[in-house]
C-alpha positions as CSV (number, residue, x, y, z in Angstrom):
1,M,32.1,34.9,-35.7
2,R,32.2,32.4,-32.7
3,I,34.3,29.5,-33.6
4,A,36.6,29.0,-30.6
5,R,35.4,26.1,-28.5
6,E,35.9,27.9,-25.1
7,Q,33.3,30.5,-26.3
8,L,30.6,27.9,-26.6
9,Y,28.2,27.1,-23.8
10,S,28.5,23.3,-24.1
11,E,30.9,20.8,-22.5
12,K,30.1,18.2,-25.1
13,K,32.5,18.0,-28.1
14,S,29.9,16.9,-30.6
15,L,27.6,19.8,-29.8
16,C,30.5,22.3,-30.1
17,K,31.1,20.7,-33.5
18,L,27.5,21.2,-34.3
19,A,27.6,24.9,-33.3
20,N,30.8,25.6,-35.1
21,T,29.7,23.9,-38.3
22,Y,26.4,25.7,-38.2
23,I,28.1,29.1,-38.0
24,E,30.6,28.2,-40.8
25,K,27.9,27.0,-43.1
26,L,24.9,29.2,-42.3
27,G,26.2,32.0,-40.1
28,V,24.5,33.3,-36.9
29,I,20.7,33.3,-37.4
30,E,19.5,35.5,-34.6
31,S,15.7,35.3,-35.0
32,Y,12.9,33.1,-36.5
33,S,12.2,35.6,-39.2
34,K,15.7,35.3,-40.7
35,L,15.4,31.5,-40.4
36,F,12.1,31.6,-42.1
37,Q,13.4,33.8,-44.9
38,K,15.8,31.0,-45.8
39,Y,13.7,27.9,-45.1
40,S,10.0,28.4,-44.6
41,P,7.6,27.4,-47.4
42,W,5.0,29.5,-45.8
43,D,6.3,32.9,-46.8
44,D,3.8,35.5,-48.3
45,K,4.8,34.9,-52.0
46,N,3.8,31.2,-51.6
47,V,0.9,31.3,-49.2
48,D,-1.0,34.4,-50.3
49,P,-1.8,33.0,-53.8
50,L,-2.7,29.7,-52.2
51,I,-5.1,31.5,-49.8
52,D,-6.6,33.3,-52.7
53,N,-7.2,30.0,-54.4
54,F,-8.7,28.6,-51.3
55,L,-11.2,31.5,-51.1
56,E,-12.2,31.2,-54.8
57,S,-12.5,27.5,-54.5
58,L,-14.8,27.9,-51.5
59,K,-17.1,30.1,-53.6
60,N,-17.1,27.6,-56.5
61,D,-17.2,24.4,-54.4
62,S,-14.1,23.4,-56.3
63,T,-12.7,19.9,-56.2
64,T,-9.2,20.8,-57.2
65,F,-7.9,22.8,-54.3
66,S,-5.1,21.3,-52.2
67,W,-2.8,22.8,-49.5
68,L,-0.2,20.4,-50.9
69,N,0.3,22.9,-53.6
70,I,2.3,25.1,-51.2
71,E,5.4,23.5,-52.6
72,K,6.3,21.8,-55.9
73,N,6.9,18.1,-56.0
74,L,5.2,17.2,-52.7
75,P,3.5,13.7,-52.9
76,N,-0.1,13.7,-53.8
77,S,-3.1,12.6,-51.7
78,T,-6.7,12.1,-52.3
79,E,-7.6,12.4,-48.7
80,K,-9.9,15.5,-48.2
81,S,-8.6,16.2,-44.7
82,I,-5.1,16.5,-46.0
83,R,-6.0,18.6,-49.1
84,Y,-8.9,20.7,-47.6
85,G,-8.2,20.9,-43.9
86,V,-6.3,24.0,-42.8
87,P,-2.7,23.0,-42.0
88,N,-1.1,23.8,-38.6
89,H,2.7,23.8,-38.5
90,I,3.9,26.1,-35.8
91,K,2.3,27.6,-32.7
92,G,4.1,29.6,-30.1
93,N,7.1,31.9,-29.7
94,I,9.9,29.8,-31.1
95,D,12.4,32.5,-30.4
96,T,12.1,32.2,-26.7
97,A,10.0,29.1,-25.9
98,T,11.7,26.7,-23.4
99,L,9.4,23.7,-23.9
100,F,8.6,22.4,-27.4
101,L,6.0,19.7,-28.0
102,C,7.2,18.0,-31.2
103,L,4.2,16.0,-32.4
104,V,3.5,14.3,-35.8
105,N,0.8,16.1,-37.6
106,P,-2.4,18.0,-36.5
107,N,-5.5,15.8,-36.0
108,I,-8.9,16.7,-37.5
109,A,-12.4,15.4,-37.0
110,R,-13.7,13.2,-39.7
111,V,-15.9,15.1,-42.2
112,K,-18.3,12.9,-44.0
113,T,-18.9,14.0,-47.7
114,I,-19.4,12.1,-50.9
115,R,-16.3,11.6,-53.0
116,S,-17.3,14.1,-55.7
117,S,-18.1,16.9,-53.3
118,G,-15.9,20.1,-53.2
119,L,-14.4,22.5,-50.8
120,L,-17.6,24.3,-49.8
121,T,-19.6,21.1,-49.3
122,Y,-16.7,19.9,-47.2
123,Y,-16.9,23.0,-44.8
124,K,-20.7,23.0,-44.7
125,S,-20.6,19.5,-43.4
126,A,-17.7,20.3,-41.1
127,R,-19.7,23.2,-39.6
128,E,-22.3,20.7,-38.3
129,I,-19.7,18.6,-36.3
130,K,-19.6,19.1,-32.6
131,T,-15.9,20.0,-32.1
132,N,-13.7,22.6,-30.4
133,D,-11.7,22.9,-33.7
134,D,-12.6,26.4,-35.0
135,S,-10.8,25.7,-38.2
136,L,-13.9,23.6,-39.3
137,K,-16.2,26.6,-38.6
138,I,-14.7,29.0,-41.0
139,I,-17.2,29.5,-43.9
140,D,-19.3,32.2,-42.2
141,L,-16.2,34.4,-41.7
142,D,-15.8,37.6,-43.7
143,E,-13.4,37.0,-46.6
144,N,-10.7,39.4,-45.3
145,L,-10.9,37.9,-41.8
146,L,-10.8,34.4,-43.1
147,G,-7.6,35.1,-45.2
148,Q,-5.9,36.4,-42.1
149,Y,-7.2,33.5,-40.0
150,L,-5.9,30.9,-42.5
151,K,-2.4,32.4,-42.4
152,K,-2.2,32.5,-38.6
153,H,-3.6,29.0,-38.2
154,I,-0.7,27.7,-40.3
155,V,2.1,29.6,-38.6
156,D,1.7,31.9,-35.6
157,V,4.8,32.7,-33.5
158,K,3.4,35.2,-31.0
159,D,3.6,33.8,-27.4
160,T,-0.2,34.3,-27.2
161,S,-0.6,31.7,-30.0
162,S,0.5,29.0,-27.6
163,I,-2.2,26.3,-27.9
164,L,-2.2,25.9,-24.1
165,Y,-2.6,29.6,-23.6
166,N,-5.7,29.7,-25.6
167,E,-7.2,26.6,-24.0
168,L,-6.5,28.0,-20.6
169,K,-8.7,31.1,-21.4
170,I,-11.6,28.8,-22.2
171,V,-11.1,26.3,-19.3
172,R,-10.7,29.2,-16.8
173,E,-14.0,30.5,-17.8
174,T,-16.0,27.2,-18.3
175,K,-14.2,25.1,-15.6
176,V,-14.6,22.2,-17.9
177,K,-11.2,20.3,-18.5
178,E,-12.6,18.7,-21.8
179,N,-12.4,22.2,-23.3
180,G,-8.6,21.9,-23.3
181,Y,-7.0,18.9,-25.1
182,Y,-3.4,20.0,-24.4
183,F,-4.4,21.0,-20.9
184,S,-5.9,17.5,-20.1
185,H,-3.9,15.1,-22.2
186,Y,-0.4,16.5,-22.8
187,L,0.4,18.9,-20.0
188,P,-1.6,18.1,-16.8
189,H,1.5,16.8,-14.9
190,F,3.5,19.9,-15.9
191,L,0.9,22.1,-14.7
192,M,0.4,20.3,-11.4
193,E,4.1,20.1,-10.8
194,S,4.6,23.8,-11.5
195,L,1.9,24.6,-9.0
196,N,3.0,22.1,-6.5
197,K,-0.5,20.5,-6.6
198,K,-1.8,17.1,-6.3
199,G,-5.2,15.5,-7.1
200,T,-7.5,15.5,-10.0
201,L,-7.6,18.1,-12.9
202,K,-11.3,18.6,-11.9
203,K,-10.4,19.5,-8.4
204,L,-7.5,21.7,-9.7
205,I,-9.8,23.7,-12.0
206,E,-12.4,24.2,-9.3
207,T,-9.9,25.4,-6.6
208,L,-7.3,27.6,-8.4
209,D,-7.2,31.2,-7.3
210,I,-6.6,34.2,-9.6
211,D,-2.7,34.2,-9.0
212,E,-2.6,30.5,-9.8
213,W,-4.5,30.9,-13.0
214,N,-2.3,33.9,-14.0
215,H,0.8,31.7,-13.3
216,L,-0.6,29.0,-15.7
217,E,-1.2,31.6,-18.4
218,K,2.2,33.0,-18.0
219,I,4.0,29.7,-18.2
220,S,1.8,28.6,-21.1
221,K,3.5,31.3,-23.2
222,Q,6.9,29.5,-22.7
223,I,5.5,26.4,-24.6
224,A,5.6,26.1,-28.4
225,N,4.1,23.4,-30.6
226,I,5.6,22.2,-33.8
227,E,4.5,19.3,-36.1
228,A,6.7,17.1,-38.2
229,F,4.3,17.9,-41.0
230,P,1.4,20.3,-41.1
231,F,-1.4,18.5,-43.1
232,R,-4.4,17.3,-41.3
233,S,-5.6,13.7,-40.9
234,Q,-7.3,11.4,-38.3
235,N,-4.1,9.2,-38.4
236,P,-0.7,9.8,-39.8
237,N,-1.0,6.4,-41.5
238,Y,2.7,5.5,-41.8
239,I,3.3,2.1,-43.1
240,S,6.5,0.2,-42.4
241,G,8.4,-1.9,-44.9
242,P,8.1,-2.1,-48.6
243,R,4.3,-1.6,-48.6
244,G,4.8,2.0,-47.5
245,E,6.8,3.0,-50.6
246,K,3.8,4.6,-52.4
247,N,2.0,5.8,-49.2
248,F,1.6,9.6,-48.8
249,T,2.9,9.8,-45.4
250,N,6.0,7.7,-46.0
251,Q,6.7,9.8,-49.1
252,L,6.4,13.1,-47.2
253,V,8.6,11.8,-44.4
254,N,11.2,10.6,-47.0
255,S,11.1,13.9,-49.0
256,D,13.6,16.7,-48.8
257,S,10.9,19.4,-49.1
258,K,10.9,22.6,-47.1
259,V,7.6,21.5,-45.6
260,S,9.2,18.3,-44.2
261,L,12.4,19.9,-42.9
262,L,11.1,23.2,-41.4
263,S,10.5,21.8,-37.9
264,A,13.8,20.0,-37.8
265,R,15.5,23.2,-38.9
266,I,13.8,25.1,-36.1
267,I,15.1,22.6,-33.5
268,I,18.7,22.7,-34.7
269,W,18.7,26.4,-34.9
270,R,17.4,26.8,-31.3
271,V,19.9,24.4,-30.0
272,V,22.7,26.2,-31.7
273,N,21.5,29.5,-30.4
274,H,21.5,28.2,-26.9
275,I,25.0,26.8,-27.3
276,L,26.1,30.3,-28.5
277,T,24.4,32.4,-25.9
278,S,23.2,30.1,-22.9
279,K,19.8,31.9,-23.0
280,N,16.4,30.3,-22.9
281,K,17.5,26.6,-23.0
282,P,14.9,24.7,-25.1
283,I,13.8,21.2,-24.2
284,F,12.1,19.3,-27.0
285,I,9.6,16.5,-26.3
286,F,9.1,14.2,-29.3
287,R,6.3,11.7,-30.1
288,R,7.3,8.8,-32.3
289,F,10.8,10.0,-32.7
290,N,12.5,7.3,-34.8
291,T,9.7,7.2,-37.3
292,F,8.9,10.9,-37.8
293,W,11.7,13.0,-36.4
294,L,15.0,11.1,-36.8
295,P,14.8,11.2,-40.7
296,S,14.3,15.0,-40.9
297,L,16.9,15.8,-38.2
298,S,19.4,13.6,-39.9
299,K,18.7,15.2,-43.3
300,V,19.2,18.7,-41.9
301,L,22.5,17.7,-40.2
302,K,23.7,16.0,-43.4
303,Y,22.5,18.3,-46.1
304,D,22.6,21.7,-44.5
305,L,25.8,21.2,-42.5
306,G,27.5,18.5,-44.4
307,L,28.2,16.3,-41.4
308,T,29.2,12.7,-41.6
309,S,27.1,9.7,-40.4
310,E,29.4,9.2,-37.4
311,E,29.3,12.9,-36.5
312,I,25.5,12.9,-36.8
313,D,25.2,9.8,-34.6
314,N,27.3,11.4,-31.9
315,I,25.5,14.8,-32.1
316,L,22.1,13.0,-31.9
317,Y,23.2,11.0,-28.8
318,D,24.2,14.2,-27.1
319,L,21.2,16.1,-28.1
320,H,19.2,13.3,-26.4
321,E,21.3,13.9,-23.3
322,D,21.0,17.6,-23.2
323,Y,17.9,18.8,-25.1
324,F,15.7,15.9,-26.3
325,L,13.2,13.8,-24.5
326,T,10.8,11.3,-26.1
327,V,7.4,10.0,-25.2
328,R,8.3,6.6,-24.1
329,K,11.4,5.2,-26.0
330,K,12.7,6.7,-29.3
331,E,11.4,3.7,-31.2
332,Y,8.0,3.7,-29.6
333,N,5.4,4.1,-32.3
334,G,2.1,4.1,-30.5
335,Q,-0.5,6.8,-30.9
336,S,-1.8,7.3,-27.4
337,G,-3.1,10.8,-26.9
338,Y,-2.0,10.9,-23.2
339,F,1.6,11.8,-22.2
340,G,1.5,11.3,-18.5
341,R,5.0,11.2,-17.1
342,N,6.2,8.7,-19.7
343,F,9.3,10.7,-20.8
344,C,12.7,9.2,-21.6
345,K,16.2,10.5,-22.0
346,N,18.1,8.3,-24.4
347,N,15.6,5.6,-23.7
348,L,15.9,5.8,-19.9
349,R,12.7,6.9,-18.2
350,L,12.8,10.1,-16.2
351,S,12.7,9.7,-12.4
352,D,10.3,11.7,-10.4
353,N,13.0,14.0,-9.3
354,E,14.3,14.3,-12.9
355,F,10.7,15.2,-13.9
356,K,10.5,17.9,-11.2
357,D,13.8,19.4,-12.4
358,L,12.4,19.4,-16.0
359,V,9.4,21.4,-15.0
360,E,11.3,23.8,-12.9
361,T,14.0,24.5,-15.6
362,T,11.5,24.8,-18.5
363,L,8.5,26.5,-16.9
364,G,9.4,27.5,-13.3
365,K,7.6,27.0,-10.0
366,Y,4.8,29.0,-8.6
367,Q,5.5,31.3,-5.7
368,K,2.6,32.9,-3.9
369,D,4.4,36.1,-3.2
370,N,5.9,36.7,-6.7
371,N,3.2,39.4,-7.7
372,L,2.1,37.7,-10.9
């Protein structure tokens, strides 16, 4: 067991404290599968009966189905997008990914139905919406295929499950940037920088050669997406102050559920593994950090590892120095869907050179003669 400071790949005392405490309390967790055995609410014994219930409810147009039943004592919601919309928690190879997009919760198009309508009616209406969201087009799938689809939509840790990877396949064929939301809103500057290109996305799509497309597909497998919570809505709808005490989102953020803490546990686990091995250094980019991520990360450090408030503050500061970036400042609570280059390290905006270094260390640079 690694506990000697000189054996750890970090110069920061607080991060060595983090790694040593993690090993002491939890041991060395070498892969996501072992982490999930301990902490994931989406294991087969929980999710299989829920999927069976979904399929039966679809046949009967039931109004009682809810994905919130994945775990006992989760807060209740009457919102159909939250109860009926297929969750999306993790996409991408979290064992080896080097760039993590840490968002809030997955969006979903508004599906118009009357209050008394059930699950089948919801998905019949959803099927008519013009959207690239294939999770709203599921009712014509064979039942066996649908069951497999649902499970993979919630958690899929293959590198080919990367959202960007799957968007690139469509954009490459259609040459339409609107067919890739992550491609056009979250990651265009990363892709341009990795290719050493300038200009518009439209021009980029039209002029990329085969090797350059292959390069983008390769680096897309190094990107993972994790959500603070997996239930679908048009807006996370967090309410500040006393008015939020009975609000669903506030209650979920404040809960100690496996659902609410899984993504934070993935983050701490990957950081510790890097400190132990120095392999595949992960960088995490957070949206709305203070509101949606600080509570869950603090709970994991406190309850899983037994760290004090002072130790947690020091660890979080150094995590922001070495592993964490935020979209704008930590306290920024806007909902803009476009990232640009508005990333901060401990509330200081990255310079152009720092952004170039970020892209090179996480995704790498395209080389024409690298035989991709």
